[in-house]
C-alpha positions as CSV (number, residue, x, y, z in Angstrom):
1,M,28.1,-69.0,26.6
2,P,26.5,-66.6,28.7
3,A,27.4,-63.3,28.5
4,H,28.3,-63.1,32.4
5,L,30.8,-66.1,31.9
6,V,33.2,-64.1,28.7
7,R,36.1,-63.0,30.0
8,P,37.0,-59.7,28.5
9,R,40.0,-58.9,26.8
10,P,43.0,-57.0,27.6
11,R,44.0,-54.3,25.8
12,P,47.3,-53.7,24.5
13,R,49.7,-51.3,26.0
14,T,50.2,-48.0,24.6
15,G,53.6,-45.4,25.0
16,A,56.2,-46.3,26.4
17,A,57.8,-49.9,27.1
18,P,56.3,-51.6,30.4
19,A,60.1,-51.2,32.1
20,G,61.3,-48.0,30.6
21,S,63.1,-46.7,33.3
22,D,64.4,-49.7,34.4
23,A,66.0,-50.4,31.0
24,V,67.7,-46.9,31.0
25,A,68.9,-47.3,34.5
26,V,70.2,-50.6,33.5
27,L,71.7,-49.3,30.7
28,R,74.0,-46.5,32.6
29,R,74.8,-49.1,35.7
30,A,76.2,-51.1,32.3
31,A,77.8,-48.2,30.8
32,L,79.9,-46.6,33.9
33,P,82.1,-49.8,33.9
34,L,83.1,-49.2,30.0
35,M,85.0,-46.2,30.5
36,G,87.4,-47.9,32.0
37,Q,87.4,-50.7,29.3
38,L,88.0,-47.4,26.3
39,P,91.7,-48.7,25.9
40,S,90.9,-52.4,25.4
41,L,87.9,-51.4,23.1
42,T,89.7,-49.2,21.1
43,D,92.1,-51.8,20.9
44,R,89.6,-53.6,19.3
45,L,88.0,-51.4,16.9
46,T,91.4,-50.5,16.0
47,A,92.1,-54.3,14.6
48,E,89.2,-54.9,13.2
49,L,89.3,-51.2,11.1
50,H,92.3,-53.1,10.1
51,A,91.3,-56.4,9.3
52,R,87.9,-55.2,7.6
53,E,88.4,-51.9,6.0
54,P,90.8,-51.5,3.5
55,A,90.9,-47.7,3.3
56,Y,91.7,-48.0,7.3
57,R,94.2,-50.6,6.8
58,A,96.5,-48.2,4.7
59,A,95.6,-45.1,7.4
60,I,96.4,-47.0,10.3
61,D,99.7,-48.9,8.8
62,A,100.9,-45.1,7.8
63,D,100.1,-43.8,11.2
64,P,98.4,-45.7,14.0
65,G,98.7,-43.5,17.3
66,D,96.3,-41.0,14.7
67,I,93.4,-43.4,14.3
68,R,94.0,-44.7,17.7
69,R,93.6,-41.8,19.0
70,E,90.5,-40.8,16.8
71,V,88.6,-44.2,17.5
72,Q,89.0,-43.7,21.6
73,R,87.9,-39.9,21.1
74,S,84.9,-41.5,19.3
75,L,83.5,-44.4,21.9
76,R,84.7,-41.9,24.8
77,H,81.9,-39.8,23.3
78,S,79.2,-42.9,22.8
79,V,80.0,-44.3,26.0
80,A,79.3,-40.6,28.0
81,S,75.9,-40.0,25.9
82,L,74.4,-43.1,27.5
83,L,75.5,-42.1,31.0
84,D,74.2,-38.3,30.8
85,P,73.1,-37.7,27.3
86,G,71.4,-34.6,28.1
87,R,75.0,-32.9,28.7
88,S,77.1,-35.4,26.5
89,R,74.9,-35.6,23.1
90,E,76.2,-32.3,21.6
91,A,79.7,-33.1,22.5
92,A,79.7,-36.3,20.6
93,R,77.6,-34.6,17.6
94,V,80.6,-32.2,17.6
95,C,83.3,-35.1,17.9
96,S,81.5,-37.1,14.9
97,A,81.5,-33.8,13.0
98,R,84.8,-33.2,13.4
99,I,85.9,-36.3,12.5
100,G,84.2,-36.4,9.1
101,A,85.5,-33.2,8.0
102,E,89.0,-34.4,9.2
103,R,89.1,-37.8,7.5
104,A,87.5,-35.9,3.8
105,A,90.6,-33.8,3.7
106,R,92.6,-36.7,4.2
107,G,90.6,-38.5,1.2
108,L,89.5,-41.5,3.2
109,P,86.6,-42.6,1.4
110,L,83.2,-41.6,3.1
111,D,81.9,-45.4,2.9
112,A,84.9,-46.6,4.8
113,L,84.2,-44.0,7.8
114,L,80.4,-44.9,8.1
115,H,81.3,-48.2,8.0
116,A,83.7,-47.3,10.8
117,F,81.4,-45.6,12.7
118,R,78.7,-48.8,12.2
119,L,81.5,-51.2,13.9
120,G,81.6,-48.9,16.8
121,G,78.4,-48.9,17.6
122,A,78.1,-52.7,17.4
123,L,80.9,-53.0,19.4
124,V,79.1,-50.4,22.6
125,W,76.2,-52.2,21.9
126,Q,78.2,-55.7,22.2
127,A,80.2,-54.2,25.5
128,L,77.1,-53.3,27.7
129,V,75.1,-57.0,26.8
130,D,78.4,-58.5,27.7
131,E,78.6,-56.8,31.1
132,V,75.1,-57.0,32.4
133,T,74.9,-61.0,31.2
134,R,77.7,-61.0,33.1
135,H,76.6,-59.1,36.3
136,H,73.4,-58.8,36.2
137,P,72.0,-61.6,34.3
138,R,68.1,-61.2,35.2
139,D,68.1,-58.1,33.8
140,A,69.2,-58.8,30.4
141,H,65.8,-58.8,29.1
142,L,65.2,-55.0,29.5
143,L,68.0,-54.2,27.1
144,V,65.8,-55.4,24.5
145,H,64.1,-52.1,24.9
146,L,67.0,-50.1,24.0
147,A,68.3,-51.8,20.9
148,A,66.3,-49.0,18.7
149,D,67.2,-46.0,20.4
150,V,71.3,-47.5,20.3
151,R,70.4,-48.0,16.7
152,T,69.3,-44.6,16.5
153,Y,72.2,-43.1,17.9
154,V,74.1,-44.9,15.5
155,D,72.6,-43.4,12.2
156,E,72.1,-40.0,13.9
157,H,76.2,-40.4,14.1
158,C,76.5,-41.4,10.4
159,A,74.5,-38.4,9.1
160,C,76.4,-36.2,11.3
161,V,79.7,-37.4,9.8
162,A,78.4,-38.3,6.4
163,E,76.9,-33.8,6.4
164,A,80.0,-32.8,7.7
165,Y,82.4,-34.9,5.1
166,H,79.9,-33.2,2.3
167,R,80.4,-29.9,3.4
168,A,84.3,-30.5,4.0
169,E,84.7,-31.9,0.4
170,H,82.5,-29.1,-0.9
171,E,84.9,-26.7,0.5
172,L,88.2,-28.5,-0.5
173,T,87.4,-28.8,-3.8
174,W,86.0,-25.1,-4.1
175,R,89.9,-24.3,-2.6
176,R,91.2,-26.6,-4.7
177,E,89.3,-25.1,-7.8
178,N,90.2,-22.0,-6.5
179,R,93.4,-22.1,-6.5
180,R,93.8,-23.6,-9.8
181,R,91.9,-20.7,-11.1
182,L,94.5,-18.1,-9.5
183,M,97.0,-19.9,-10.7
184,A,96.3,-20.2,-14.6
185,A,94.9,-16.3,-13.8
186,A,99.0,-15.7,-12.9
187,L,100.0,-17.8,-15.9
188,L,98.0,-15.5,-18.4
189,D,99.3,-12.1,-17.0
190,G,102.6,-12.9,-16.6
191,A,102.6,-12.5,-13.0
192,T,104.0,-16.7,-11.9
193,R,107.2,-16.1,-10.3
194,I,109.9,-18.8,-11.6
195,A,110.1,-20.3,-8.3
196,D,105.7,-21.2,-8.7
197,L,106.0,-22.8,-11.8
198,P,106.3,-26.2,-10.7
199,D,103.3,-25.8,-8.4
200,A,101.4,-24.4,-11.1
201,A,102.4,-27.0,-13.4
202,A,101.5,-30.1,-10.9
203,A,98.3,-28.1,-10.1
204,L,96.5,-27.7,-13.7
205,G,98.1,-31.0,-14.7
206,L,100.5,-29.0,-17.4
207,P,104.3,-29.8,-18.3
208,E,106.6,-27.2,-17.3
209,R,108.7,-27.5,-20.0
210,G,107.3,-27.5,-23.9
211,R,105.8,-25.9,-26.5
212,Y,102.4,-23.4,-25.6
213,A,100.1,-21.4,-27.3
214,V,97.3,-19.6,-26.1
215,V,93.5,-19.5,-27.9
216,L,91.1,-16.4,-27.0
217,V,87.5,-16.9,-27.8
218,A,85.3,-14.5,-28.0
219,G,81.0,-14.9,-28.8
220,G,81.5,-18.4,-27.5
221,R,83.1,-21.2,-25.5
222,G,86.1,-23.0,-26.0
223,A,84.1,-26.1,-27.7
224,A,86.9,-27.1,-30.7
225,P,88.1,-30.9,-30.1
226,A,91.5,-30.6,-28.9
227,P,93.9,-32.1,-31.4
228,A,95.2,-35.2,-29.7
229,G,98.0,-35.2,-27.3
230,T,97.3,-31.5,-26.6
231,R,96.2,-30.4,-23.1
232,T,94.0,-27.3,-22.6
233,V,93.3,-25.6,-19.4
234,W,90.8,-22.8,-19.4
235,H,90.4,-19.7,-17.7
236,P,87.3,-16.9,-18.3
237,G,88.6,-13.5,-18.8
238,P,86.7,-9.9,-19.1
239,D,86.2,-10.2,-22.7
240,A,86.9,-13.7,-23.8
241,E,87.8,-16.9,-22.9
242,R,91.2,-17.8,-22.2
243,G,92.7,-21.0,-23.2
244,I,96.4,-22.4,-21.9
245,I,96.9,-25.2,-24.7
246,A,100.0,-27.7,-24.1
247,L,101.3,-28.3,-27.4
248,G,103.1,-31.4,-26.9
249,E,103.9,-32.8,-30.7
250,C,100.6,-30.9,-32.1
251,D,101.8,-27.8,-34.8
252,V,100.4,-24.5,-33.9
253,R,98.7,-24.5,-37.7
254,E,96.9,-27.6,-36.9
255,L,95.3,-26.1,-33.9
256,A,94.1,-23.1,-35.6
257,A,92.8,-25.7,-38.2
258,R,90.6,-27.1,-35.6
259,W,89.3,-23.8,-34.1
260,R,88.8,-22.5,-37.9
261,A,86.7,-25.3,-39.1
262,S,84.7,-24.8,-35.9
263,T,84.2,-21.3,-36.1
264,D,82.7,-21.7,-39.6
265,R,79.8,-23.2,-38.4
266,A,79.0,-20.5,-35.4
267,A,78.2,-17.5,-36.8
268,G,79.8,-14.4,-34.7
269,V,82.9,-16.2,-33.0
270,R,85.8,-15.0,-32.8
271,V,89.1,-16.7,-31.9
272,G,93.0,-15.9,-31.7
273,V,95.3,-18.2,-31.8
274,S,99.3,-16.9,-30.7
275,S,102.2,-18.1,-32.2
276,A,103.9,-21.3,-30.1
277,V,106.2,-20.0,-27.4
278,E,108.5,-22.2,-25.4
279,G,107.6,-23.3,-21.7
280,L,105.0,-22.5,-19.1
281,A,107.1,-19.2,-18.2
282,A,106.1,-17.6,-21.6
283,V,102.4,-17.9,-21.4
284,G,101.9,-14.4,-20.3
285,G,103.8,-13.7,-23.8
286,A,101.1,-15.7,-25.5
287,R,98.3,-14.3,-24.4
288,R,99.1,-10.8,-25.9
289,L,100.0,-12.4,-28.8
290,A,96.5,-14.1,-29.0
291,E,95.2,-10.9,-27.8
292,T,96.9,-9.3,-30.8
293,A,95.2,-11.9,-33.0
294,L,91.9,-11.3,-32.2
295,R,91.8,-7.6,-32.6
296,I,92.9,-8.7,-36.3
297,C,89.9,-10.7,-36.4
298,P,87.2,-10.1,-38.5
299,A,83.6,-8.9,-36.2
300,G,81.4,-11.3,-38.1
301,G,83.5,-14.1,-36.5
302,G,86.3,-16.3,-37.5
303,T,89.5,-17.5,-36.8
304,V,93.3,-16.1,-36.9
305,L,96.3,-17.3,-36.3
306,L,98.5,-14.6,-35.5
307,D,101.4,-16.3,-37.9
308,D,99.7,-16.2,-40.9
309,E,98.8,-12.1,-40.2
310,L,102.1,-10.8,-38.7
311,P,101.6,-7.0,-41.0
312,A,98.3,-6.7,-39.6
313,A,99.8,-7.6,-36.2
314,L,102.2,-4.7,-36.5
315,V,99.8,-2.1,-37.3
316,A,97.2,-3.3,-34.5
317,G,100.1,-3.4,-32.2
318,A,100.6,0.3,-32.6
319,P,96.8,2.0,-33.7
320,A,98.3,5.3,-33.4
321,L,101.3,4.6,-36.1
322,G,98.6,2.6,-38.1
323,G,96.8,5.6,-38.4
324,L,99.5,8.2,-39.8
325,L,100.6,5.4,-42.6
326,V,96.7,5.5,-43.5
327,D,96.8,9.2,-43.8
328,R,99.8,8.7,-45.6
329,V,99.1,5.9,-48.0
330,L,95.4,6.3,-48.9
331,G,94.7,9.8,-47.5
332,P,94.2,11.1,-51.1
333,L,91.4,8.7,-51.9
334,R,89.4,10.6,-49.6
335,A,89.1,13.7,-52.3
336,L,86.7,10.9,-54.3
337,P,83.4,10.6,-54.1
338,P,82.8,7.5,-51.2
339,A,81.8,4.9,-53.6
340,D,84.8,5.5,-55.9
341,G,87.0,5.7,-52.8
342,A,85.5,2.0,-52.0
343,L,85.8,0.7,-55.3
344,L,89.8,1.4,-55.3
345,L,90.2,0.1,-51.8
346,D,88.6,-3.2,-53.1
347,T,90.7,-3.4,-56.0
348,L,93.7,-3.0,-54.2
349,T,93.2,-5.6,-51.6
350,A,91.9,-8.1,-54.4
351,W,95.2,-7.5,-56.4
352,L,97.4,-8.1,-53.2
353,D,95.3,-10.8,-52.4
354,C,95.7,-12.3,-55.5
355,D,100.0,-12.1,-55.3
356,G,99.6,-9.0,-58.1
357,S,97.5,-10.8,-60.6
358,A,95.5,-8.4,-62.4
359,Q,93.3,-11.5,-64.1
360,R,92.5,-13.2,-60.7
361,A,91.4,-10.0,-59.1
362,A,89.2,-9.4,-61.7
363,S,87.9,-12.5,-61.5
364,R,87.4,-12.1,-57.8
365,L,85.8,-8.3,-58.7
366,Y,83.5,-9.6,-61.7
367,C,85.1,-7.3,-64.1
368,H,87.3,-7.1,-67.0
369,R,91.2,-7.3,-66.5
370,N,91.7,-3.6,-67.6
371,T,89.7,-2.8,-65.6
372,V,91.9,-3.5,-62.9
373,L,94.7,-2.0,-64.7
374,N,92.9,0.9,-64.6
375,R,92.0,1.4,-61.2
376,L,95.7,0.4,-60.2
377,R,96.8,2.9,-62.6
378,R,94.2,5.6,-61.1
379,Y,95.6,5.1,-57.6
380,E,99.2,5.4,-58.8
381,S,98.0,9.2,-60.3
382,L,96.0,10.1,-57.4
383,T,98.8,9.2,-54.6
384,G,101.9,9.8,-56.6
385,R,103.1,6.5,-55.6
386,S,104.3,3.1,-57.6
387,L,103.0,-0.2,-57.6
388,T,106.1,-1.4,-58.7
389,R,108.0,-0.3,-56.3
390,P,108.7,-2.3,-53.5
391,A,108.8,0.0,-50.7
392,D,105.5,1.7,-51.6
393,L,104.2,-2.1,-52.1
394,V,104.7,-3.1,-48.0
395,E,103.6,0.3,-47.4
396,L,100.3,-0.2,-49.4
397,A,99.5,-3.3,-47.4
398,L,100.4,-2.3,-44.5
399,A,98.5,0.4,-44.9
400,L,95.3,-1.5,-45.9
401,N,95.6,-3.7,-42.8
402,A,95.4,-0.6,-40.8
403,H,92.3,1.2,-42.5
404,R,90.5,-2.1,-42.2
405,L,91.4,-2.7,-38.5
406,R,90.4,0.8,-37.8
407,P,87.2,1.5,-35.7
């Protein structure tokens, strides 16, 4: 074909749609009547939410006026944004964010909220199409150029709602956890008022009545498996993790045994377990008992149940008196060379631990029974005390505990 007969092909158009300004004019002309139709649009969207979204159905049944006001407020801002985007879009975003935060506070699922906004966007778009096709049918084809913009507007507000929802949810979670921490701290400090106990029990998921114990864990975190039927709330302390444990039918000795089995495999972890107390109001007292148990606990680690160490707890609770008792009962041993004094202390401790059996103490100390008896007589000679006199035995046992706990 001759070159002069070839017709050039038209270049594709770029940039805005050819009828962009006309389409915007049609959109605004169609949006204006929607302001007068807001009550009917609100009714339609509220009914659709009730029919199609179970979470909204419950909210509407509980307070239909509240949901209807929220729907109408959102629709009014949406239509205003179509009429005057420059002045109205920011107010519309603020409205959407507020709805997101309010619904998060009331526990409405985010999926249901986003579904509501998409239903609202579809409703407004359909109302615009109906208005144009009914009154300006020749301009209906221009709406095609604005469909993407309307979808973008809806997506933008869904993102705004989701962001506000997550922000509010995070803040609510922080407030809830902070309230729990404050309530747990007040219980452990014994500062909770009797009138506040029901609220504390509900917030922490603990029974107001029943048997409780407190566990203090130093050098590690609360990780021992709790016996069946117990409930535990942990709270950080200045020197140890503190656990409030609702015992249920569990015995406090079983609880201590679980911790003992756990700390046997964890060097340096020290655990103090209080006696059992009655009622949530007594948790502060249990914490003080657990602190005493922790003071008795060996520095190298282990678990101490206060009920098993009451004599040691007595001297630990009164360190000044314990010091006086050590001076009175064990003071004469200081005159000996350090190795001899330590040997006598070890022998006295082993003999008492073996219930006064020289034979068993000798086995523990890797010596002869007579050697143990000779050392016991030497102690009696140095101190003027008798190991057959009950009062002297009691004082010796307490003094040995006080000596062990002395810094």
